[in-house]
TORTOR-633905 format. One line per field, with one value per residue: y, z, x of N, C-alpha, C in turn; residue number from 1. Coordinates in steps of 0.1 Angstrom, whole numbers, plus 2048, in hexadecimal, padded with zeros to 3 digits. Example, Ala and Ser with C-alpha at 12.3 -4.5 7.8 and 13.67 -1.06 7.14 Angstrom:
! residues 2
n.v <- 7C7_7EA
n.w <- 84E_847
n.u <- 884_880
ca.v <- 7D3_7F5
ca.w <- 84E_847
ca.u <- 87B_889
c.v <- 7DF_800
c.w <- 84E_84F
c.u <- 884_881
pos <- 1_2
This chain:
! residues 311
n.v <- 7F6_80D_80F_813_82D_83C_836_845_85C_85C_85E_877_888_881_889_8A6_8AD_8A7_8B7_8CF_8CE_8CC_8E5_8F6_8F0_8F9_90D_906_8EF_8F8_904_8F0_8D7_8D9_8EC_8DF_8C6_8D1_8DD_8C7_8B5_8C1_8BD_8A5_895_897_8AF_8C3_8DB_8DA_8CD_8E0_8F2_8E5_8E1_8FA_8FE_8EF_8F9_914_90B_906_8F0_8F1_8F8_8E0_8C8_8CB_8CA_8AF_8A2_8A8_89B_883_87F_87F_86D_856_858_862_860_879_872_862_872_87C_869_862_87A_879_85F_868_87D_86F_85F_86D_87A_863_85B_86D_864_85D_86C_872_883_87E_86D_864_851_849_85A_879_890_8A5_8BF_8D2_8F2_905_91E_93A_95D_968_951_943_935_939_937_920_910_915_90A_8F0_8E9_8ED_8DA_8C1_8C6_8C1_8A7_89F_89F_8A9_8C8_8DE_8FD_90B_92A_931_944_95D_974_986_999_99C_982_971_97C_976_95B_955_95D_94C_934_938_938_91F_911_907_900_917_920_939_955_974_981_96E_957_946_926_921_926_90F_8F8_8FF_8F8_8DF_8D2_8D8_8CC_8B0_8AE_8B2_8A1_8A6_89E_8A8_8C1_8DE_8F1_913_928_940_951_961_96A_97C_97D_965_953_956_94E_931_929_92E_91C_905_902_900_8E9_8DA_8D9_8CD_8B3_8AB_8AE_8A0_886_870_875_878_885_89F_8B5_8D3_8E2_901_90B_926_922_935_940_92B_920_933_930_919_91D_923_90C_901_910_90A_8F0_8EE_8F5_8E4_8C3_8BF_8AF_8B1_8C2_8DD_8ED_90B_921_915_915_927_929_92B_91B_904_8EF_8ED_8D9_8C4_8C9_8CB_8B3_8A7_8B3_8B8_8A1_89F_89B_8AB_8AF_8BE_8D4_8F3_8FF_914_930_92A_91C_901_8FA_8ED_8D3_8AF_8A5_894_87F_872_87B_895_895_888_89E_8B2_8AB
n.w <- 801_809_7F7_7E1_7E3_7E4_7CB_7BA_7C5_7B9_79D_79C_7A0_78D_776_77C_779_75D_752_75A_74A_730_72E_72F_717_705_6F1_6E1_6D8_6C9_6B3_6AC_6A7_6A3_68E_67A_677_673_657_64B_64C_641_628_60B_604_60A_5FB_5E9_5EF_60B_616_618_628_640_647_64B_663_674_676_67F_69A_6A5_6A1_690_670_664_671_66F_653_64F_65C_648_630_636_639_61F_612_61F_614_623_62E_630_648_658_65F_679_68B_681_684_6A1_6A6_699_6A9_6C2_6BC_6B8_6D3_6E1_6DA_6E4_6FF_722_733_74F_76B_77B_797_7B6_7D4_7E5_7DE_7DD_7CC_7B3_7A1_787_779_75E_746_733_740_74B_741_754_769_785_78F_789_799_7B3_7B3_7AF_7C3_7D7_7D1_7D6_7F2_7F9_7F7_80A_80A_810_80A_7F6_7EC_7D4_7CE_7B4_79D_79E_793_78D_7A7_7AD_7A5_7BA_7CE_7C9_7C5_7E2_7ED_7E2_7EC_808_804_7FB_810_814_817_80F_7FF_7FD_7F0_7EB_7CF_7CF_7BE_7A7_7A5_7BD_7D0_7CA_7CE_7EC_7F3_7EB_7FD_813_80C_811_827_839_832_819_803_7EB_7D3_7C6_7AB_7A4_784_772_756_740_721_715_714_708_70C_725_733_72F_737_752_759_750_763_77D_778_778_792_79F_793_79E_7B8_7C1_7B2_7B4_7B6_7AE_78E_77B_75E_759_741_73E_72B_71E_715_706_6F4_6E0_6C2_6C3_6DB_6DA_6CF_6E6_6F0_6E3_6EC_709_707_6FF_715_729_730_727_735_736_730_73B_736_739_742_72E_730_71F_708_6E5_6DB_6E3_6D5_6D1_6E1_6D4_6C2_6D0_6DB_6C3_6B2_6C7_6D6_6EE_70E_71B_73C_74F_753_754_75E_766_77E_797_7B8_7B4_79A_78B_775_76F_752_73E_722_713_71F_718_6FD_6F9_705_6F2_6DB
n.u <- 809_814_827_81A_810_829_830_81D_824_840_83A_82A_840_854_843_840_85A_860_84D_859_870_864_858_870_87E_86D_86D_882_87A_866_874_886_879_859_854_861_852_838_83A_841_82B_819_81D_81F_836_857_86A_884_87F_874_88A_89B_88D_88C_8A8_8B0_8A0_8AD_8C4_8BD_8B6_8CD_8DE_8F3_902_913_909_8ED_8EC_8F4_8DE_8C9_8D3_8D5_8B7_8B2_8C1_8B6_89C_888_862_84A_83A_84A_85E_85E_865_87D_88C_88F_89B_8B6_8BF_8C0_8D4_8EB_8ED_8F4_90B_91B_921_91D_904_902_90D_92B_935_943_93E_951_967_979_965_96C_960_969_963_95D_95C_950_94E_92E_920_915_920_926_90D_904_918_910_8F7_8FD_90B_8F7_8E7_8F6_8FC_8E2_8DE_8EC_907_929_935_94D_956_96C_97C_987_986_996_99B_988_97A_95E_957_95E_952_937_936_93A_921_912_91A_913_8F9_8F3_8FC_915_93A_955_975_986_99D_9A4_9B0_9C6_9DD_9CB_9CF_9DC_9C8_9B6_9C8_9CA_9B0_9AC_9BC_9AC_996_99E_9AA_991_97F_96C_951_94E_95E_95A_964_96A_972_986_978_97F_983_98F_9AB_9B8_9CD_9DA_9C3_9C0_9DB_9D6_9C1_9CE_9E2_9D3_9C5_9DA_9E3_9CE_9D0_9E9_9E5_9CD_9CC_9BD_9A3_980_979_96B_969_958_948_936_91D_909_8E9_8DC_8EF_8F3_901_917_921_92F_947_955_95A_970_985_987_98A_9A2_9B3_9AA_9A0_981_965_948_92B_91B_8F9_8EE_8D1_8BE_8A2_88A_89A_89E_8B2_8BB_8C3_8DD_8E8_8EA_8FD_914_916_91B_92F_946_945_93C_92A_90C_904_8F9_8DD_8CF_8B0_89F_89B_89E_8AF_8AC_8AB_8BF_8C4_8CA_8D6_8C1_8C3_8AD_895_897_894_87E_86E_873_867
ca.v <- 803_819_810_818_83B_83D_835_84E_869_85E_861_882_88F_882_891_8B2_8AF_8A5_8C4_8DB_8CF_8CD_8F6_8FC_8EF_8FA_916_8FC_8E5_8FF_907_8E6_8CD_8DE_8F2_8D6_8BD_8D7_8DF_8BB_8AE_8C8_8B6_896_891_8A0_8B4_8CB_8EA_8D5_8C8_8ED_8F6_8DD_8E4_906_8FE_8EB_903_91F_907_907_8E3_8F5_8F6_8D3_8BE_8CC_8C6_8A1_89C_8A9_893_874_87F_87F_85F_84A_858_861_866_882_86B_85D_87D_880_85C_865_884_873_858_86E_882_865_858_879_87C_857_859_876_85D_861_87C_873_88B_874_870_855_855_845_863_886_892_8B2_8C6_8DF_8F8_90D_923_947_963_96B_945_93F_92B_93A_936_910_909_916_902_8E2_8E6_8EC_8CD_8B8_8C9_8BC_898_896_89F_8B4_8CF_8E8_903_912_935_934_952_969_980_98C_99A_999_975_968_980_96F_94B_957_960_93F_92A_93B_937_90F_90C_8FE_908_91C_925_946_95B_97E_987_965_94F_93A_918_920_923_903_8F4_900_8F2_8CE_8CD_8DC_8C2_8A3_8AD_8B4_896_8A8_895_8B0_8CD_8E4_8FB_91E_92C_94C_94F_96C_968_98A_979_958_94C_958_945_926_928_92E_90F_8F9_902_8FD_8DB_8D2_8DB_8C5_8A7_8A9_8AE_896_87E_864_87C_878_893_8A5_8C3_8D6_8F1_906_914_92D_91F_93F_941_920_91D_939_92B_90E_922_924_8FD_8FE_918_902_8E3_8F1_8F8_8D8_8BA_8C1_8A2_8B0_8D0_8E2_8F5_912_928_90D_919_933_92E_923_916_8F5_8E2_8EF_8CD_8B8_8CE_8CB_8A3_8A2_8BC_8B6_896_8A5_89A_8B4_8A9_8C5_8DE_8FF_8FF_91E_939_925_915_8F1_8F8_8E8_8C6_8A7_8A4_886_882_86A_885_8A0_890_887_8AB_8BB_8A3
ca.w <- 7FF_809_7EC_7D4_7E5_7DE_7BB_7B6_7C5_7B0_792_79B_7A0_780_76D_77C_772_751_74E_759_73F_724_72D_72D_70A_6FD_6E5_6D9_6D2_6BE_6AA_6A7_6A2_69F_682_66F_677_66E_64A_644_64E_636_616_609_606_60F_5F1_5EC_5FA_619_61E_61D_634_64C_649_650_66F_67F_678_68A_6A8_6AB_69F_688_664_661_677_668_645_650_65E_63E_629_63C_636_612_60F_622_60F_62E_629_63D_654_65E_663_689_692_67B_68C_6B0_6A5_695_6B6_6CE_6B9_6BA_6E0_6E7_6D6_6ED_70C_72C_73A_75D_772_781_7A6_7BD_7E0_7ED_7DC_7DE_7C1_7AF_795_781_773_756_73D_733_747_745_73E_75F_771_794_795_789_7A3_7BE_7B1_7AF_7D1_7DE_7CF_7DD_7FF_7FF_7F4_814_806_815_7FD_7F7_7DE_7D2_7C5_7AC_794_7A8_789_790_7B4_7AE_7A4_7C7_7D9_7C2_7CB_7F0_7F0_7DE_7F5_813_800_7FA_81D_812_81A_804_800_7F3_7F4_7E4_7C6_7D0_7B0_7A6_7A7_7CC_7D5_7C8_7D8_7F9_7F2_7EA_80A_81E_80B_812_837_83F_82C_812_7F9_7DC_7D4_7BA_7A9_79A_77F_767_749_739_714_70E_714_709_70D_733_739_72A_73F_75E_75B_750_770_787_776_77A_7A2_7A0_790_7A9_7C7_7C4_7A5_7B7_7B5_7A0_789_771_75C_755_739_73F_720_71D_708_6FB_6E7_6D5_6BB_6C6_6E5_6D5_6CD_6F3_6F4_6DE_6F5_716_704_6FE_721_733_728_72A_733_737_72D_742_72E_741_73B_725_730_719_6FD_6DC_6D4_6EA_6CA_6D2_6E9_6CB_6BB_6DB_6D9_6B6_6AF_6D0_6DD_6FD_711_722_745_758_74B_759_757_76D_787_7A7_7BB_7B2_78E_785_776_76A_743_738_714_710_723_712_6EE_6FC_707_6E6_6D2
ca.u <- 800_81C_82F_810_80F_834_832_815_82C_84B_834_82A_84D_859_83A_844_867_85F_845_863_87A_85D_858_87D_882_862_870_88C_871_85D_87D_88D_86E_84E_855_865_846_82E_83D_842_81F_80F_81F_81B_842_863_872_88F_87D_873_895_8A3_886_893_8B7_8B0_89A_8B5_8CE_8B7_8B5_8DA_8E5_8FD_901_918_901_8DF_8ED_8F6_8D2_8C2_8D8_8CE_8AA_8B2_8C6_8AE_890_87F_857_843_831_856_866_85E_86E_88A_895_88F_8A6_8C3_8C0_8C3_8E1_8F4_8F0_8FA_91A_924_924_914_900_902_91A_935_934_947_93B_95E_973_978_962_970_95A_96E_958_964_953_952_947_921_917_90A_929_926_8FF_906_91F_908_8EC_901_910_8EC_8E2_900_8FA_8D5_8E0_8F6_916_930_938_955_959_97A_979_991_984_99D_99F_97D_975_952_953_95E_946_92A_937_938_913_90C_91E_909_8E9_8F1_8FE_922_944_95D_981_988_9A8_9A3_9BC_9D2_9DF_9C0_9D6_9DE_9BA_9B1_9D2_9C3_9A1_9AD_9C2_9A3_98C_9A4_9AA_984_977_962_950_94E_964_956_970_967_97E_982_971_980_986_997_9B8_9B4_9DA_9D9_9B8_9C5_9E3_9D1_9BB_9D6_9E7_9CB_9C3_9E8_9E2_9C4_9D7_9F6_9E0_9C3_9CA_9B4_995_978_979_963_96E_94A_947_92A_918_8FC_8E0_8D6_8F7_8F4_90C_91E_926_93A_957_95C_95C_97C_98D_988_990_9B2_9B8_9A8_999_972_95D_93B_926_90E_8F6_8E6_8C6_8B8_895_888_8A4_89A_8C1_8C0_8C9_8EE_8EA_8EE_909_91E_91A_922_93C_94D_943_93C_91C_905_901_8F1_8D6_8C7_8A2_89A_8A8_8A0_8BA_8AD_8A9_8C9_8C1_8D2_8D0_8BD_8C2_8A0_88D_89B_890_86F_868_873_85E
c.v <- 80E_81A_815_825_843_83F_83E_85B_86A_864_870_88A_88F_88A_8A0_8B6_8AF_8B2_8CF_8D9_8D1_8E0_8FD_8FD_8F1_904_90F_8F2_8EB_900_8FB_8DB_8D1_8E3_8E8_8CB_8C4_8DB_8D2_8B4_8B5_8C2_8A9_890_89C_8A4_8BC_8D8_8E6_8D4_8D5_8F5_8EF_8E0_8F3_909_8F7_8F2_90F_919_904_8F8_8E7_8EF_8E5_8C8_8C0_8C8_8B8_89C_89B_89D_884_874_87C_872_855_84D_859_867_871_87B_862_867_87F_874_85B_86D_87E_86A_85D_877_87B_861_864_879_870_856_863_871_861_869_87D_879_880_877_862_85A_850_84E_872_88B_8A2_8B6_8D4_8E6_906_912_934_950_96A_95D_93D_934_92C_936_924_90B_90A_90C_8F4_8DE_8E7_8DC_8C2_8B8_8C1_8AB_893_899_8AD_8BA_8DB_8EF_90B_91E_939_93D_95D_976_98B_98F_996_98A_96B_96C_979_95F_94A_957_950_935_92C_936_927_909_902_909_90F_921_92E_94F_967_981_97C_960_945_92B_917_921_915_8FB_8F3_8F8_8E3_8CA_8CE_8CD_8B3_8A2_8AB_8AA_89B_8A0_89D_8BE_8D4_8F1_907_921_936_947_959_967_973_984_96A_94E_94B_94F_938_922_925_921_904_8F7_8FF_8EF_8D2_8CD_8CB_8B4_8A3_8A5_8A3_88F_873_869_878_884_894_8B2_8C8_8E2_8F4_90F_91A_928_929_943_939_921_927_938_91F_912_922_917_8F9_905_910_8F5_8E3_8EF_8E9_8D0_8B9_8B2_8A4_8C0_8CF_8EC_8FE_91C_922_912_927_933_923_91A_909_8EA_8E4_8E1_8C3_8BC_8CD_8BA_8A0_8A6_8BA_8AA_896_8A1_8A4_8AB_8AE_8D0_8E9_901_90A_926_933_91E_905_8EE_8F4_8DA_8BE_8A5_897_885_87B_875_890_8A0_88E_895_8B3_8B5_8A4
c.w <- 800_7FD_7E1_7D7_7E1_7D0_7B5_7B9_7BC_7A3_78E_79A_792_776_76F_777_762_74C_74E_74D_732_721_729_71E_700_6EE_6DC_6D2_6C7_6AF_6A4_6A1_69C_691_679_66C_66E_660_643_642_646_626_617_606_609_600_5F4_5F3_607_61D_622_628_644_652_650_65F_67A_681_682_696_6AD_6AA_698_67D_65F_665_66F_658_645_651_651_634_62A_638_627_60D_614_61D_619_62B_636_648_65D_663_674_690_68D_681_69C_6AE_6A3_6A2_6BF_6C9_6BB_6CB_6E5_6E4_6DF_6FB_715_730_749_761_77D_790_7AE_7CA_7E8_7EB_7DE_7CF_7BB_7A1_792_778_76A_74B_73D_73B_744_742_749_768_77D_798_794_794_7AF_7BF_7B4_7BD_7D9_7DC_7D7_7EC_804_7FD_801_812_80E_80A_7FF_7EB_7DE_7C9_7C0_79F_79E_79F_78B_7A0_7B6_7AD_7B4_7D0_7D5_7C7_7DA_7F5_7ED_7E6_802_811_7FE_806_81C_813_80B_809_7F5_7F6_7E9_7DC_7C9_7C1_7B3_7AB_7B8_7D4_7D3_7D0_7E6_7F9_7F2_7F9_814_81C_811_821_840_83A_823_807_7ED_7E0_7C5_7B7_79D_793_776_75E_740_72B_70C_70D_716_710_71F_73B_739_735_74E_762_75A_75E_77B_785_77A_78A_7A5_79E_798_7B5_7CA_7B5_7A8_7B7_7AA_79A_77B_76F_753_74E_738_732_721_710_6FF_6F0_6DD_6CF_6C0_6D3_6E5_6D3_6DA_6F8_6EF_6E8_704_712_703_70B_72A_72B_730_72C_734_733_735_739_737_73A_731_725_729_70B_6F1_6D4_6DC_6DF_6C9_6DB_6E0_6C4_6C4_6DC_6CB_6B2_6BD_6D8_6EC_703_71A_72D_751_750_755_754_75E_775_795_7A9_7B5_7A4_785_782_76E_75C_73E_729_710_714_71C_702_6EE_6FC_6F7_6DB_6D8
c.u <- 80A_825_824_810_81C_836_828_81E_838_845_832_834_853_850_83D_84F_867_858_84F_86A_870_85C_861_87F_877_864_879_884_86A_867_884_882_863_84C_859_858_83C_82E_83D_836_815_812_822_82C_84E_86D_87D_88C_87C_87F_89E_89C_88D_8A1_8B6_8AA_8A5_8C0_8CB_8B7_8C2_8E2_8F2_8FC_907_90F_8F1_8E0_8ED_8E8_8CB_8C8_8D5_8C1_8A8_8B6_8BF_8A1_885_871_854_83E_83F_85F_868_869_87B_893_896_89B_8B4_8C8_8C7_8D3_8EB_8F6_8F6_907_922_927_91A_912_8FF_90F_91F_936_936_946_948_969_96F_973_964_968_963_96A_95F_959_954_949_938_918_910_913_925_918_900_90B_916_8FD_8F0_904_902_8E6_8EA_8FD_8EC_8D5_8E8_901_91A_938_943_959_965_977_986_992_98A_9A0_992_979_96B_94E_957_955_939_92B_938_92A_90E_911_917_8FC_8E9_8F5_90B_92C_94C_96C_985_994_9AB_9B1_9C9_9CF_9CF_9C5_9D7_9D2_9B4_9BC_9CC_9B7_9A2_9B1_9B7_998_990_9A3_99D_97C_96B_95F_950_955_960_960_96B_974_97A_97E_975_989_98E_9A5_9B9_9C2_9DA_9CF_9BC_9D0_9E2_9C9_9C2_9DC_9DF_9C7_9CE_9E8_9DB_9C9_9E1_9EF_9D5_9C0_9C2_9A7_98E_976_971_966_960_94B_93A_928_90B_8F3_8DC_8E1_8F8_900_919_928_930_946_95C_960_96C_988_991_98E_99D_9BA_9B6_99D_98C_96C_94D_938_91D_907_8EB_8DB_8BF_8AB_894_892_89D_8A6_8C4_8C4_8D8_8EF_8EF_8FA_915_922_920_92E_94A_950_944_92B_918_902_8FA_8E8_8D0_8BC_899_8A3_8A7_8AC_8B9_8A9_8B5_8C3_8C8_8CC_8CB_8B9_8B2_895_88C_892_880_86A_86A_86A_850
pos <- 1_2_3_4_5_6_7_8_9_10_11_12_13_14_15_16_17_18_19_20_21_22_23_24_25_26_27_28_29_30_31_32_33_34_35_36_37_38_39_40_41_42_43_44_45_46_47_48_49_50_51_52_53_54_55_56_57_58_59_60_61_62_63_64_65_66_67_68_69_70_71_72_73_74_75_76_77_78_79_80_81_82_83_84_85_86_87_88_89_90_91_92_93_94_95_96_97_98_99_100_101_102_103_104_105_106_107_108_109_110_111_112_113_114_115_116_117_118_119_120_121_122_123_124_125_126_127_128_129_130_131_132_133_134_135_136_137_138_139_140_141_142_143_144_145_146_147_148_149_150_151_152_153_154_155_156_157_158_159_160_161_162_163_164_165_166_167_168_169_170_171_172_173_174_175_176_177_178_179_180_181_182_183_184_185_186_187_188_189_190_191_192_193_194_195_196_197_198_199_200_201_202_203_204_205_206_207_208_209_210_211_212_213_214_215_216_217_218_219_220_221_222_223_224_225_226_227_228_229_230_231_232_233_234_235_236_237_238_239_240_241_242_243_244_245_246_247_248_249_250_251_252_253_254_255_256_257_258_259_260_261_262_263_264_265_266_267_268_269_270_271_272_273_274_275_276_277_278_279_280_281_282_283_284_285_286_287_288_289_290_291_292_293_294_295_296_297_298_299_300_301_302_303_304_305_306_307_308_309_310_311
């Protein structure tokens, strides 16, 4: 009997989570899927004009020119009929996301888990860190933040505010060398048995060389001080930038080995198709998505649920 009620509650929570996701990707769905299905369903066959329209719609949803062209070529090559376009697109999108690997954020309960957060200023790094810290704290984890964006004084202040809001600890040292802050944070995390260390980093692209060198230096400290740690290098991208944000991925991949992408501000963006471009062009899985402004509006990315929501 009690299991019955628990099952009903779980179903209610799952439905609510899916509705939140569906609302967050509604504009992407309109641009990426509905516009294509509408034009195809009103025609008896997919001719060259329709193919051009589909390609244009895919590009507009920020899949990128190469990927959009490839999908259209596959439609043509396989002689896809209007009645089958929906299932064909679903299959194409699923294959793209599957090739990028697991979408589950790595966590090892027996190790120190270090999340190295990178991305340009304005992408939503600090907010994402605060929300991620809050989530881990609510799961009963002991969480420490490292304020390694020492270039901007405001960045340290913002992270300090988020640490208080999330109820977690922070290591900060104004105007100190970023790598030394991370060094001290790792020492504290090990000595005091923290489960999670989240590292904020600078995101200034004005001087790419200095940024890359700083990130490499921090990564070197982590490799040396905590080689046994479970490590994720997360690139934060603003969904509203779409393809423009992908150029940032190149810069950060030069500096550190990115293992995951977090897509912020997905709610209200019509450019969520960039998730497929990230998977295809950079072989990177999206693992976290921001679907609102509340502190608990950071969600795990579920590729099956995402495809279901946009269709």
